[in-house]
N, C-alpha and C positions, 0 to 999 in steps of 0.2 A: 283673413282674420287679423285683429291687431291684438299685440302683448300688451297686457295691463301690467305695470310694475307695482308690486305690493311688499310692504314689510313683512317678514315670515322668519320662522325659527330654520335653522340649517335643515335642508330637504333634498333628497335626490331620488328621482323617479325612474324606475326600471320599466321600459316599454319593450314589447317583443315584435319581432318581425311576423309573428302568428301566434296561434294559441298553443299552449302546452310546450313552450319553449323552456320552460323552468322558472320563471320569474317568481312563482311563489315561493320556491324552495330557496332562490338566491336571496329574497327578502328575509326569509326566516334566518338563514345562515348569518347574513350580514347582520341582522338584529341581534343574534346571540353575541358575535364577535364584537360589536361595538358596546353592547352592555356589559360584556367582560373587561372592557376597558374603562368602565365607570361612567358611561354616558347613560343619560335617561333616553331611550329609544322608543318610539312608537312606530308600529306599522298603519299603513292607511291605503285603502283602495276605494277610489271614489265609486265606482260602480262595478259589482260582480254579477255574474250569473251562474247560479249553482243551486242544486237541490240538496247540498250538503251544507247544513248550517249549524250554528252554535249559539247557546244562550249566554247573553252577556249578564254583567253584574246588576244592570238597570231592569232585567227582565224582559230585553229586547232580543233580536237575532241579527247575526251577521254571518259572513261566509266562514265556512270551516277553516280556510286557509288563513283567515286573519285571526281567528282564535290561536290556531297554531303559533302564528308570528307573535301574537301578544305573549303566549308562553315562553317564547324564545327570548322575548324582552324582560320576563320575569314579572308581568304585570297581569291583572284581570282583563279581559276582553271587554270591550266598550262599543256602544252602538256608533260612536264617532269614527271607529276604526274602518268600518265599511257603511256609509251611509245610505246607498242605493243598492239593494240586492233584488235581483230577479230570480224568481223561482219558476222555471217552465213547467206549465200544467198541461200543454197541448204543442203541436208542431207549430202553432201561430199566436199562443197566447201564454202569459205568464202572471204570476202574482207578483206585484210591486211591492217592496217593503222599504219604506224610507224611515231612516234613523230608528230602526229597530222595531217599527211597527208596520203592519200590514195597511197599505194606502188605497188598495183595490187591485183589480186585474186590469190588463191591458193586452191588446194586439201588439203586434210589431209595429204596424203604422200607427196606432194610438200612442205608443211609447215614444215613437220618433217625435212626435208634436209635444210631447210632455217633459222631453230632456231639459229644454232651456229653462222650464220652471223649477227643475230640481237643482240648477246649478247653485243658486243662493243655499240651499241646504247643504250641499256638499262643502262649499267653501266655509260655512259656519261650523261644521263639525271638524275641518282641518284647522280652522282657527282655534277651536277649543283644544284639540290635541296639541297644538303648538304651545299653549301657556304652561304645559306640564312637560315638555320635552325639550332635549338638546339636539335631537335628530330625529327627523321623520323619514322613514323609508316608505315611498309610495310605490303602489304596483299598478300598472297599466292593465287593460284587458283586451285580449286579442291582439290587432296591430293597429298602428296609427294610419297606416297606408289602405285601410278599406274604405275607399273614397266614398262609397255608397252611404257610410254611416257617419261620415264628417260633419254634416250639417248639425249644428248643436251639441256636438260631442261633449260628454263630460268624463269619458273613460280614460282619455288618453291625451292628446294635445290640446284638446279643448279646455280640459281641467290645468294642463301644465301651463299654458298661455295665461288663463285667468289668475293662477296662483304665482307665476313668475318662477318656476321650478326647472332647475337643469335636468336633463335627460340622459340616461345611457341606454342604448338599445342593444337588447339581448337576442342573440341567434343560436339556434339549436343545430349544431354540425352534424350531429347523430342522424337527424332527419334528412339530411342532404340539402344542397341547395343554398348553403347559409351566405356563401359570397353574393350570390344574385339577390338573396332575401335583403341584406344590408344595402346594397347599392339601390335595389329596386324601391325600397323604402325611402330612400333619401330622394330619389327622383320624383316621388309622388307627394312629397311634403312641400308646403308653403315655405317661402323664405323665412318668414318669422318662425315657422316651427323648426325649420333647419337651424335657426339661432340657438335653440334651446339644446340642441344635441351636442353633447360635449365628447362622445366617443361611443365605443361599442365593446361588448363583451361576447366571446365565443363559448358556449356551454357545451358541456357532454362531451369533450374531445378526448379520444383515446389514442394515446402513441405519444411520438415525440412532437412537442408543440413547435420546434423548428421547422417542421414540414409546412408550417403554416405563413412562413415568411413571405413567400411569393403572393399568397392571398391578402396579407396586410398591406403590400405595396399596391395591389390591384385596387383595394377598396379605397385607399388613400388617393391614389390618382383620379378616382371617379368622384369622391366625396369630400376629401380632406380630413375625413375622421380618422381619429387614432385609436388605436385597440387599447383598451383599459384592463385587459386580462384575458387569460385563456382558463377556462375551469374544466377540470377533468370530469370524466364521468365519476360520482360518488355512489359506491355501492351501498353505503349505509343509508342513503336518502330512502331506499324501499322501505326501511322500518318506521318511516313516518306516515301518519295519516294523509291520504291523498283527498283532494277536494272534487276534482271533475270526475264524471262518469267514465271519461276515456280512460282513466287509470284501470278500470275494470277489465280492458281489453288484455292487460297483464296477466290476469287470472286464468290460468289454463284449466282443463280438467283436473280432478284431484290427482296428485302425486301418488303413485304406487308405494306400497310398503308402510303407509301411515294407518294407525290403528283405527282412528275415528274419521268418518266421512260425514262432512257436513254439506248437504246439497241446498243451492239457493236459487230460484228461479230469477233470471235476468228479466224483470219487468220493465216496461218502457219508460215509466217516470220514477224509477228507484231513487229514494231519498235516504240521506243519512246511512249510506252503506258503509261508513267507516265503523259501524258496529262489527263488521266482519273482521277487522284488523287484529284485535287481541286474539282471536281464535287463529287466524293464520299465523301468528306467532309461535303457537304452540308447536313443538316439535312432532308430535303424534297425532296432529289434527291436519287433515286435508280439507281445503274447500273447493268445492265443484260448483262454480258459477255457470248454471245451465243457461245456454243460448237458446232463443226461440228456433224451433225445428228440431229440438233434441227432448227426448224424455228424461224425466227425473230418474237419476240412476236407482235401480231395484236395491243395491247393496249399501243405501246410505242409512247411517245410524239416526240422523237428524235432518229434517227439513225445516229451514229457517226461512219464514216468511219476512222480507224487510219492509221498511218503510216505503211510503208511496206518496207522491205530489198528486195524484189523481186515482184516488182509491177505487172508484167505480170503473174508471177505464182499464186500470190494470188488472181489476177483477175479471172484466170481460177478456181481456188478453190471456189471463190464466186458464179460462175455460177454452178459448179459441186454440190453444197450444195443448189441451188435454192435460195439463198439469193438475187440475182437479182430480182427474181420475188416477194420476199417478200418486196423488197425495192419500186418497181413499186407500189404494193398494198398499202404499207403504205403511199406513196404520193397521190394515189387516195383518201385515207381516209383524207387527208387534213394534214398529218404529216410532219415534218420537217426532213432535211437531212443536215448533215456537213462533209465534207471531209478535213482531215489533211493531206497534204503532198502527200504521196502515195494514200490516200483514195480521195485527192482532183483530182489526175490524173485519177483515176478509174471513177469519175463521168463524164467525158468528152465523147467525141464521139469516140476517137481514142489514143493509145498509142503506139508508135514505139520506139523499140531499135535497130536501124540497126547496132550499133557496138558491140553489145553484153554487154553492161554495167554492166546489172544485171544478165547474163545468156546468154543462146543461142540467137542469133540475132533473131529478129522476131517483129511482130506487131499484134494488136487485137484490134477490136472495144470496146471501153468503155461501160459504162451503158447508155450513152446518156442523162443524166439529166443536164448537163452543156454543152453549145455550145463551147467547148474548145478542142484542141488537144495538146498532149504532146510528145515531143521527148526527150529520155534520152541521156544525152551527158557525154563523159568522165570526164569534169571538175565539181568537185563538189562544190556548194556554202555553205560556212560556215560562219555565221555571226550572231551576236547579234544584235536584231533589237528593235527598240521602234517606236510608232506611236499611231494611233487611228482607232477603227472600225468606218467605215464612217456611217453606219445607226444610231448608238447611240451617236457617238462623244467621246465615252470613251477610255480612255488611255488603252494602251496594250503594254505589253514587251513580249519578247521571243527570239526564235533563228530560223534561218533557216539552214536546213542540207539535202540538196537534189541534185540530178545530172539530173534533168529534166527542160526543159524549154516548158512552156505553153503558148498557144495563142489562139484567137479566139473571135468571137463577144462578148460572155458574160464576157471577161475580160474588156470589156468597162463599166461594172458594177461591180468595184471591191469590195472587201469585206474590204479591209484594205489601210489606208494611212500611208506609214512608212516613215515620215519625207519628203513627197513630192514625194515618189515612190509608185505607185499603187502595190497591191499585191491581188491575188486571183480572184473569180468571182462570180457572183450572179445569178440566173435565173430570168426569166421575173417574175414569180410569187413571188420571194423572199423567197420561203420557201426550197430552195436548195442552198448551198453555200459552198465555199471550199477556202482553202489558203495553203500556204506553212510554215506558222509560227507555229512551236511548242511552248507550254507553254503558250498559249493566256489564258486559264481558271485560271491561277495564278493571274491574275489581277482581283482584287476584284469586281471593279465596272462594268466591262464588263462582268464578269460571272454572276451578278446579272441582268444586262440588258439583257442578252442573254436568261437567262431562264425565265424572266419576259414575253418574247415574246411567249414562250410555253404555260405558264399558269400563271395567275396573282398570285403574292406571295409577301410577306414582305421581307424586307432585313434581311437575317438570322443572319448578325453580324459576320459571319466567316471571319477572316483575314487570308488567307493561309499561307502568309510568316511567321506570327507570330505564327501560328500553327507548322510549321516546326521548327523554333527556340525554340519553348517551348519542342517539343518533343527531339530535340538534348539535351537541358539542362536536361531533365529527364532522358535520357539515361546516360549522364555523372553523374549525381548525384547519380543514382543507382550503376555505375560502382566504384565511389568514395567510396560507402558505403561497397561493398562486394569484392573489391580487394586492395591489398596492393600496391598502386601507387608508393611508394618510392621504393619497392622492384622491381618493373617492371622497373623503371628508372634506378636503379642500374644494372640491367641485361644490359639494353640498353646502358649503359656505360662501358659494358665489366666487371663487377662484377660477 
């Protein structure tokens, strides 16, 4: 691979020694830190793989992490911040979103052949961002050392070489093996790729950083790379929305002593699971993310069916696990059920996918708790929305991101009024409801009103948006203390 020299804005790319090493968080924190210095900062991720997505100002979609990073910059998310988004629908296939719009579906082998054709789009988006930015912070995906994926790469070194961007390598010491991961990554890179590496960051360190002195010497002896900083474990980061489903591994069974229990089945293709985050922020709410092999808890107050990237497939899993029986029993005990997007579709009487929008064409009976039917259609609805919940009158904001059209008698009892347009449905008993709007629970008044229906409670005082802003500031403060921001900016400027 030969490096191509290009004129560009100041830019720095964070690549990882592996997935989930903290690249997204570091980009968000650095974005906030440099924005507070008065720079016009923009985030960029050439290729992302996630079923947690956000709607942009243009009515497109990008990875949720890039939307959070845009927030850290104080700007609206844009399709150019994540020009290629892969949304897994099965073990071997994914929906391919290019510059905010669905371009089709592809198996892993099909996508491998498609990547070189996408590089011009990626560079086009990067150039557009550069025209409005003083600094672009670029996030890689996975690791540049995945040699089986290097041919035609647009996510890591393939992009960095094409755009001529310096790279800092990120290793997570909390996972173990950080020294070997840095040295091993270096060994597996080509000479041109090594020329882009300007150093490394050690992330999530606990303890006295002087204990790493010997590690730095060993890494330098093998690679010549300098340490650009050691980032401590940042506790406040857990208050930020996570992008990857691996973050759900941190959700244990519901904490004891909390008054309200929300049970959510962990379906295989769970999407936009950050709907749970504002609920988890409430001190009296416990989220029980129920793994396959375990029944939904009998003492749950609410069963929340989340979004899905493969609604028929996840509905089949729901039945295989016996969760459909658990939901019926939960309702007989007087419990509440809420379905969001794909979860809303599952609550109806029938789901049809005649065109194979989310997989092989087919249809299946739904759970039958709402008298509605859904047909999946190729055209995806992507829109930021605002309105009110009809029962409480409380204001709500959020976004729609779905490929289904739902209709039926229970739609005559909608859950939401979105500026004169009805959305969702409620059952005759009022304890089963669903809608297409993600992000509802980020609206503080609605969240309190909804939870009060489950159990009488005092207003907690949690202001969710303020919590996210405070967490971004805390991460930025930590990075400003432990990293040489001036040196990183020099590197981004080509020094």
